[in-house]
C-alpha positions, -999 to +999 in steps of 0.1 A: -225-573+137-202-592+164-183-616+172-186-635+205-155-656+220-165-680+245-138-702+262-129-719+294-100-729+312-090-750+347-085-729+373-049-721+379-035-691+404-003-684+374-026-673+352-018-633+349-047-622+313-055-632+284-056-617+249-075-624+214-050-621+188-066-611+148-047-619+120-061-612+080-031-637+064-033-665+098+006-656+100+007-621+115-013-617+144-020-589+167-036-579+200-075-569+196-087-575+235-071-577+268-094-599+294-087-596+328-085-628+349-113-631+373-099-654+407-115-690+403-135-682+372-135-707+344-155-696+318-144-663+296-163-643+270-150-617+250-164-599+220-152-581+188-168-555+179-162-547+147-146-577+130-136-571+093-158-582+068-136-612+044-115-640+061-096-629+093-079-656+120-082-651+159-064-673+184-061-666+223-034-664+242-027-668+277-003-651+291+013-662+330+026-641+359+058-655+354+058-643+316+052-680+299+024-683+274+003-704+254-019-706+222-051-723+217-056-733+183-066-710+152-101-704+141-108-688+106-140-667+100-152-657+071-175-625+071-197-617+040-209-583+029 
């Protein structure tokens, strides 16, 4: 099973890259995927090739070229065996 993430953003030349972060408790997140920004691209996708069974939490982090960052809302995913 794969978990596919799709998101859009307004083009902004200050966006450096995105990361997909994962947590098993909804509090402590770790980066699992880094996504390169493509010039003038507004639509992105990425895949968690090996999502964990049970409940996991995910969020997208946008890191700007000046070091500032922003988080998406957290989504909760339940994967049954």
